[in-house]
C-alpha positions as CSV (number, residue, x, y, z in Angstrom):
1,M,103.8,135.7,88.9
2,T,100.8,136.8,91.1
3,K,97.6,135.6,89.9
4,P,94.7,138.1,89.4
5,H,92.2,138.3,92.1
6,Q,89.3,135.9,91.8
7,P,86.2,135.9,93.7
8,W,85.7,132.7,96.0
9,F,83.0,131.4,93.4
10,V,80.7,132.8,90.9
11,R,76.9,132.4,91.0
12,R,74.9,133.5,88.0
13,P,71.2,134.3,87.8
14,M,68.8,131.4,87.6
15,P,65.6,131.4,85.7
16,T,62.4,131.2,88.0
17,T,61.2,128.2,86.2
18,V,63.5,125.5,84.6
19,K,61.9,122.9,82.4
20,K,64.4,122.4,79.5
21,V,68.1,122.1,80.1
22,H,71.0,121.9,77.6
23,L,74.4,120.9,78.6
24,I,77.7,121.9,76.8
25,G,80.0,119.0,77.2
26,I,77.4,116.4,77.8
27,A,79.8,113.5,77.0
28,G,82.0,113.9,79.9
29,A,81.7,111.5,82.9
30,G,80.2,114.0,85.3
31,M,78.2,115.9,82.9
32,G,76.7,112.7,81.4
33,A,75.8,111.5,84.8
34,F,74.2,114.8,85.5
35,A,72.3,114.7,82.3
36,T,70.7,111.4,83.3
37,M,70.0,112.6,86.6
38,L,68.1,115.7,85.2
39,Q,66.2,113.5,82.9
40,E,65.2,111.1,85.8
41,A,64.0,114.2,87.8
42,G,61.8,115.2,84.9
43,F,63.6,117.9,83.1
44,E,63.7,117.7,79.3
45,V,67.4,117.3,78.6
46,R,69.6,117.8,75.5
47,G,73.2,118.5,75.0
48,S,76.3,118.7,72.7
49,D,80.0,117.6,72.7
50,R,82.7,116.6,70.5
51,G,83.5,113.0,70.0
52,V,80.5,111.4,71.7
53,Y,81.3,107.6,71.7
54,P,80.6,104.5,73.9
55,P,80.0,104.1,76.7
56,M,78.6,107.6,77.3
57,S,76.8,107.7,73.9
58,D,75.0,104.5,74.9
59,V,74.2,105.8,78.4
60,L,72.6,108.9,77.0
61,T,70.8,107.0,74.1
62,R,69.2,104.5,76.5
63,A,68.2,107.5,78.8
64,G,66.3,109.0,75.8
65,I,68.6,112.1,75.8
66,R,69.2,113.6,72.4
67,W,73.0,114.7,71.9
68,M,74.4,116.7,69.1
69,E,77.9,116.4,67.7
70,G,80.2,119.5,67.9
71,W,79.2,122.9,69.1
72,A,77.0,125.2,67.0
73,P,74.7,128.1,67.7
74,E,71.7,126.4,66.2
75,H,72.0,123.5,68.9
76,L,70.2,126.1,71.1
77,D,67.3,126.5,68.6
78,W,65.1,124.3,70.8
79,N,65.0,127.2,73.2
80,P,66.2,125.8,76.5
81,D,65.5,127.5,79.8
82,L,69.0,126.9,81.0
83,V,72.4,126.1,79.7
84,V,74.8,124.2,81.8
85,V,78.4,125.0,81.0
86,G,80.8,122.1,81.4
87,N,84.6,122.3,82.2
88,V,85.3,121.6,78.7
89,C,83.6,124.6,77.6
90,R,85.9,127.7,76.8
91,R,84.8,131.2,76.6
92,D,84.7,131.4,72.8
93,N,82.6,128.3,72.7
94,P,79.8,128.9,69.9
95,E,77.1,127.7,72.2
96,A,78.3,129.7,75.3
97,V,78.3,132.9,73.0
98,A,75.0,132.2,71.5
99,A,73.4,131.6,75.0
100,E,74.7,135.1,76.1
101,Q,73.5,136.8,72.8
102,R,70.0,135.2,73.1
103,G,69.7,136.0,77.0
104,I,69.5,132.3,77.9
105,A,70.7,131.8,81.6
106,A,74.0,129.8,81.5
107,V,75.4,128.6,84.7
108,S,78.2,126.1,85.8
109,F,77.5,122.5,86.4
110,P,78.2,122.8,90.2
111,Q,75.8,125.8,90.5
112,A,73.0,123.9,88.3
113,F,73.4,120.9,90.5
114,S,73.3,122.9,93.7
115,D,70.3,125.0,92.8
116,L,68.2,122.3,91.4
117,F,68.9,119.3,93.8
118,L,70.5,120.7,96.9
119,A,68.5,123.7,98.0
120,T,65.9,121.7,99.9
121,R,68.2,118.8,101.3
122,H,70.9,118.3,103.7
123,P,74.2,118.3,101.8
124,V,77.0,116.1,103.0
125,V,80.0,117.2,101.1
126,V,83.1,114.9,101.1
127,A,86.2,116.8,100.6
128,G,90.0,116.1,100.6
129,T,92.9,115.0,98.3
130,H,92.2,111.4,98.7
131,G,89.3,109.1,99.3
132,K,86.5,111.3,98.3
133,T,84.9,108.7,95.9
134,T,85.1,105.9,98.3
135,T,83.9,107.9,101.2
136,T,81.0,109.4,99.2
137,A,79.8,105.9,98.0
138,L,80.3,104.3,101.5
139,T,78.6,107.0,103.3
140,T,75.6,106.9,100.9
141,W,75.3,103.1,101.3
142,L,75.5,103.2,105.2
143,L,72.8,106.0,105.3
144,H,70.7,104.0,102.8
145,S,71.2,100.4,104.1
146,A,71.6,100.9,107.8
147,G,69.7,104.1,108.1
148,G,66.9,103.8,105.7
149,L,67.4,107.6,105.0
150,D,67.1,107.2,101.2
151,P,69.8,109.6,100.7
152,G,70.8,111.2,97.4
153,M,74.3,110.9,95.9
154,L,76.6,112.4,93.2
155,V,80.1,110.7,93.0
156,G,82.9,110.7,90.6
157,G,82.8,106.7,90.1
158,V,80.5,103.9,89.8
159,A,79.1,102.9,93.2
160,R,78.8,99.2,92.9
161,N,76.0,98.9,95.5
162,F,73.8,101.1,93.3
163,D,75.6,100.4,90.0
164,S,75.5,104.2,89.3
165,T,77.3,107.6,89.7
166,Y,74.3,109.2,91.3
167,R,70.9,108.5,92.9
168,I,68.3,111.4,93.6
169,G,66.7,109.9,96.7
170,S,63.8,111.3,98.7
171,G,65.3,111.7,102.0
172,A,67.1,114.8,103.6
173,P,70.7,113.8,103.1
174,F,72.4,114.3,99.8
175,V,76.0,113.0,99.9
176,V,78.2,114.7,97.1
177,E,81.8,114.3,96.3
178,G,83.3,117.8,96.9
179,D,86.0,118.2,94.2
180,E,88.6,120.9,94.6
181,Y,89.1,121.4,90.9
182,D,88.0,124.7,89.3
183,T,84.4,125.1,88.2
184,A,84.1,126.8,84.6
185,Y,85.9,129.3,82.5
186,F,84.1,132.1,84.4
187,D,84.6,130.6,87.8
188,K,87.9,129.5,88.9
189,G,86.9,128.7,92.5
190,P,86.7,125.0,93.4
191,K,83.3,123.1,92.7
192,F,82.8,122.4,96.5
193,L,82.1,125.9,97.3
194,H,78.7,125.5,95.5
195,Y,77.3,122.7,97.5
196,R,75.6,124.5,100.3
197,P,77.4,122.4,102.9
198,R,75.5,121.4,106.1
199,T,77.9,118.5,106.9
200,V,81.5,118.4,105.5
201,V,83.9,115.6,105.7
202,L,87.5,116.5,105.4
203,N,89.7,113.6,104.7
204,N,93.2,115.0,104.2
205,I,95.0,117.7,102.4
206,E,98.1,117.3,100.0
207,F,99.4,119.0,96.9
208,D,97.6,118.1,93.7
209,H,96.1,119.6,90.5
210,A,99.3,121.3,89.4
211,D,97.6,122.7,86.3
212,I,95.5,125.0,88.3
213,Y,97.2,125.3,91.7
214,D,100.5,126.9,91.9
215,S,101.4,125.5,95.5
216,L,100.1,123.6,98.6
217,E,99.2,126.9,100.2
218,E,96.9,128.0,97.3
219,I,95.1,124.7,97.9
220,I,94.9,125.2,101.6
221,E,93.4,128.7,101.0
222,N,90.5,127.1,99.1
223,F,89.9,124.5,101.9
224,D,89.8,127.5,104.3
225,R,87.1,129.0,102.3
226,L,85.1,125.9,102.6
227,M,85.4,126.1,106.4
228,D,84.4,129.7,106.3
229,L,81.0,128.5,104.7
230,L,80.3,126.5,107.7
231,G,78.0,128.5,110.0
232,P,76.8,127.5,113.6
233,D,74.4,125.1,112.6
234,T,76.7,123.0,110.5
235,L,79.0,119.9,111.2
236,L,82.6,119.2,110.2
237,V,83.7,115.6,110.3
238,A,87.5,116.1,110.5
239,N,90.5,113.4,110.1
240,H,92.1,114.0,113.6
241,D,95.5,112.2,112.2
242,D,95.9,115.0,109.5
243,A,97.6,118.0,110.9
244,R,96.5,120.1,108.1
245,V,92.9,119.0,108.3
246,M,92.8,119.8,111.9
247,E,94.4,123.3,111.5
248,R,91.4,124.1,108.9
249,A,89.0,122.7,111.5
250,R,89.8,125.7,113.9
251,R,87.9,127.8,111.4
252,A,84.6,126.1,111.6
253,K,82.0,127.9,113.3
254,G,79.7,124.8,114.0
255,R,80.3,121.4,115.6
256,V,83.5,119.5,114.9
257,V,83.6,115.6,115.2
258,T,87.1,113.9,114.7
259,Y,88.0,110.4,113.7
260,G,91.3,108.6,113.2
261,F,93.6,106.2,114.9
262,G,95.3,108.5,117.5
263,E,94.3,109.4,120.9
264,G,91.9,112.3,121.3
265,A,89.8,111.4,118.3
266,D,85.9,111.4,118.9
267,L,85.7,108.3,116.7
268,Q,88.7,105.9,117.0
269,A,89.8,102.7,115.4
270,I,91.8,100.5,117.7
271,D,93.1,96.8,117.5
272,V,93.1,96.9,113.7
273,V,93.9,93.6,112.1
274,P,94.4,93.5,108.3
275,G,93.7,90.3,106.4
276,P,92.8,88.9,102.9
277,H,89.1,90.1,103.4
278,G,89.9,93.6,104.3
279,C,90.4,94.3,108.1
280,T,88.7,94.0,111.5
281,F,88.8,96.8,114.2
282,T,87.3,97.8,117.4
283,L,85.4,101.1,117.4
284,V,85.7,103.5,120.3
285,H,83.2,106.5,120.4
286,R,84.3,109.3,122.8
287,G,86.0,106.8,125.0
288,R,83.3,104.2,125.0
289,V,84.0,100.9,123.3
290,L,81.0,100.1,120.8
291,G,82.3,97.0,119.5
292,C,84.1,95.1,116.6
293,A,83.4,95.9,113.0
294,V,84.6,94.0,109.8
295,S,85.5,96.2,106.8
296,P,85.7,94.6,103.4
297,L,88.1,97.3,102.3
298,P,91.8,96.9,102.9
299,G,94.4,99.5,103.9
300,R,94.7,102.4,106.3
301,Y,93.2,105.0,104.0
302,N,90.1,103.1,103.6
303,L,89.7,102.6,107.3
304,W,89.8,106.4,107.6
305,N,87.0,106.5,104.9
306,V,85.0,104.0,107.0
307,L,85.5,106.0,110.2
308,A,84.3,109.2,108.4
309,G,81.1,107.4,107.1
310,F,80.4,106.0,110.5
311,A,80.8,109.4,112.0
312,V,78.1,111.0,109.4
313,G,75.9,108.1,110.2
314,F,76.1,108.5,114.1
315,E,75.3,112.3,113.5
316,L,72.3,111.4,111.4
317,G,70.9,109.0,114.0
318,V,72.0,105.7,112.6
319,P,73.3,103.4,115.5
320,F,76.5,101.2,115.5
321,E,74.5,98.0,115.5
322,R,73.0,98.9,112.2
323,L,76.2,100.5,110.6
324,A,78.5,97.5,111.4
325,P,76.5,94.8,109.3
326,A,75.9,97.4,106.4
327,L,79.6,98.0,106.1
328,Q,80.2,94.3,105.5
329,A,77.9,94.4,102.6
330,Y,79.6,97.5,100.9
331,A,80.6,96.4,97.5
332,G,83.2,99.4,96.6
333,V,83.6,101.5,93.7
334,K,84.7,100.6,90.1
335,K,88.3,101.3,89.4
336,R,89.2,101.2,93.1
337,Q,91.1,98.0,93.9
338,E,88.8,96.4,91.5
339,E,89.5,92.7,90.5
340,R,89.1,92.6,86.8
341,G,89.9,89.1,86.0
342,E,92.1,86.1,86.9
343,V,93.9,84.0,84.1
344,G,96.3,81.2,84.7
345,G,96.3,82.2,88.4
346,I,97.5,85.8,87.6
347,L,95.0,88.4,89.0
348,V,94.6,91.6,87.3
349,V,93.4,94.6,89.6
350,D,92.3,98.1,88.2
351,D,92.9,101.1,90.6
352,Y,92.7,104.9,90.2
353,A,95.8,105.7,92.3
354,H,98.0,108.3,90.6
355,H,99.2,110.6,93.5
356,P,102.3,109.1,95.1
357,T,100.5,108.9,98.5
358,A,97.7,107.1,97.0
359,V,100.0,104.7,95.1
360,D,101.9,103.8,98.3
361,E,98.7,103.3,100.4
362,T,97.2,101.3,97.6
363,L,100.1,98.9,97.2
364,R,100.5,98.5,101.0
365,A,96.7,97.5,101.2
366,L,97.1,95.0,98.4
367,R,100.1,93.6,100.0
368,A,98.1,92.8,103.0
369,K,95.1,91.7,101.0
370,Y,97.0,89.2,99.0
371,P,99.8,87.9,101.3
372,G,102.5,85.8,99.9
373,R,101.8,86.8,96.2
374,R,104.2,88.6,94.1
375,L,102.8,92.2,93.5
376,W,103.3,94.0,90.2
377,A,102.6,97.7,90.1
378,V,102.0,99.1,86.7
379,Y,101.7,102.9,86.6
380,E,100.9,105.5,84.0
381,P,101.6,109.1,85.0
382,K,98.9,110.9,83.2
383,S,97.2,113.3,85.6
384,N,98.5,117.0,85.3
385,T,100.2,116.6,88.6
386,A,101.8,113.1,87.8
387,R,103.2,114.3,84.5
388,R,105.2,116.9,86.2
389,N,108.4,116.4,88.4
390,I,106.8,118.0,91.4
391,H,106.6,114.6,93.2
392,Q,109.8,113.2,91.6
393,H,111.2,112.2,95.1
394,E,107.9,111.1,96.6
395,Y,107.3,108.7,93.6
396,A,110.8,107.0,94.3
397,R,109.4,105.7,97.6
398,A,105.8,105.2,96.6
399,F,106.4,101.7,95.0
400,D,108.2,100.2,98.1
401,A,105.6,97.6,98.7
402,A,105.7,96.2,95.2
403,D,107.9,93.3,94.0
404,R,108.0,94.5,90.3
405,V,107.3,98.0,89.0
406,V,106.5,98.9,85.4
407,L,106.2,102.6,84.4
408,A,104.8,104.1,81.3
409,Q,105.9,107.3,79.7
410,P,104.2,110.5,81.0
411,Y,101.2,111.4,79.0
412,A,102.0,113.7,76.2
413,K,99.8,117.0,76.0
414,D,100.0,119.9,73.9
415,D,100.3,122.3,77.0
416,G,103.8,123.7,76.7
417,L,105.2,121.6,79.5
418,G,109.0,121.3,78.7
419,R,111.1,118.2,79.5
420,E,112.8,120.1,82.3
421,R,109.4,120.2,84.1
422,M,108.2,116.6,83.4
423,L,108.5,113.7,85.3
424,D,111.9,111.8,84.7
425,V,111.1,108.2,84.4
426,D,114.4,107.1,83.5
427,A,115.8,108.7,86.8
428,L,112.6,107.4,88.8
429,V,113.4,103.8,87.5
430,A,117.0,104.1,88.8
431,R,115.9,105.5,92.2
432,I,113.2,102.7,92.7
433,A,115.7,100.0,91.9
434,E,118.2,101.3,94.6
435,G,117.4,98.6,97.1
436,G,113.7,98.4,96.2
437,P,111.6,96.5,93.7
438,V,112.7,95.6,90.2
439,A,111.7,98.4,87.9
440,T,111.4,98.9,84.3
441,Y,110.4,101.6,82.0
442,L,108.3,100.6,78.9
443,P,106.7,103.7,76.9
444,G,103.8,102.1,75.2
445,V,100.8,100.0,76.1
446,E,101.6,97.1,73.7
447,E,105.1,97.0,75.1
448,I,103.8,96.7,78.6
449,R,101.2,94.1,77.6
450,D,103.8,91.9,76.0
451,H,106.2,92.1,79.0
452,L,103.5,91.4,81.5
453,A,102.1,88.4,79.4
454,A,105.6,87.1,79.3
455,Q,107.0,87.6,82.6
456,T,104.1,87.2,85.1
457,A,103.6,83.9,86.8
458,P,100.7,81.9,88.4
459,G,100.1,83.5,91.9
460,D,101.1,87.0,90.7
461,V,98.9,90.1,91.2
462,V,99.1,92.9,88.6
463,V,97.6,96.1,89.8
464,V,97.3,98.8,87.0
465,M,97.2,102.3,88.4
466,A,96.0,105.2,86.2
467,N,93.3,107.9,86.3
468,S,92.3,106.9,82.8
469,G,91.7,103.8,80.7
470,F,95.5,103.5,80.1
471,G,95.0,102.7,76.3
472,G,92.9,99.6,77.3
473,L,95.8,97.8,78.9
474,I,93.7,95.7,81.2
475,E,91.7,94.3,78.5
476,K,94.6,93.7,76.3
477,L,96.6,92.1,79.0
478,L,93.7,89.7,80.0
479,T,93.4,88.6,76.3
480,A,97.0,88.2,76.1
481,L,97.2,85.9,79.1
482,Q,94.1,84.0,77.9
483,A,96.1,83.3,74.7
484,R,99.0,82.4,76.7
485,F,97.5,79.9,79.0
486,S,94.9,78.4,76.4
487,G,98.2,77.6,74.2
488,V,99.8,75.9,77.3
489,A,96.5,74.0,77.9
490,G,96.3,73.0,74.2
491,G,99.8,71.9,74.0
């Protein structure tokens, strides 16, 4: 079925003066971060949501932001100048309806962020299927630590160097994670089209977000629209090793700087040596060897992220001699190969990987980081793409670097997705086990916890991969391991 024509993105009128801002859906991770960002910038902020609970309720309370439970027209009685409509908001939301009836300006979160924070800055928009969060946080750190540029940042994870998902900064650069997900009920274009790009990083392009995109071609079309926003005075930082990225790069009207491992990249990593503490590599810039650098991040994908961050740094005047030591001090992002605890010699790692490419690259990186240790991959198919059988065959190969694999049942949602369109976990377990790692299907969190607590051994590494909290599995597993080993010690 052909989708109705949609404009590239929708911009609604903004009031001349904005002092009071109300957020519909304030408890979401992105909206909650934006609320605290607005508060720090001097706006009076309130909001509403359903099921406001820790940690976001604590974050909002500590920031002095008043939030209201549920959605009701009277929540707008404080007469805000602007209503920010979150992705959770539907067309019939009582507050969205009331804002329209009362003539209160109501815009999407990406438009509000763009108009209030990016209009006078140099937006560095980090886009692509994989690596956006790490590249955004890393680039911000490099510009801050090595360049002294005091950049702004908005990222979809907690950047550990700043212990935050955002920073306002006072310098020209503002590094933002450019999400390709749709914007609002009235704007089905991707968020990144709102961000006034001066510099764009394009890491890679694959099929994802199957709930809003019908095909890879539809995703590519939106990346093409991003390229078409780049005028003559802009810069595209493009992954030379990704054919789809380089095809998009032909549309850019401004300068293009490429990075990668292959010959012909403007910024090239050679002599890459992985190890337990990340990897070392030699950096070549347009044919000239600049020197050796040490990255604390393991894996090929992370080195692409590093090269992208270096490319942005070079273009903003930061030399290699200052970027290299700043890289070694980069602390990463929470839930990206994050070590959560080690009990009885069993290390538990938390990671966001859910797309099969991300699963594969993450496991290969961890194999290099923890050589000689048995690697357990525990996976929850929860994202709207992972739940579907779109990548059924790709998942069968994605776990090859693991020794043991535990799969949970696909996340259940009341969205009409029939069994014939869902990921077949039983078939996937059988395929993985054909000459690959030992694979097990355990539907529930408690079953998985009990299995891991009983079957793991000292020296093992357990990586829990999910784009959610996975029902608190990591905390439950660490508690079970503590009980197991304290019992051994006590006996």
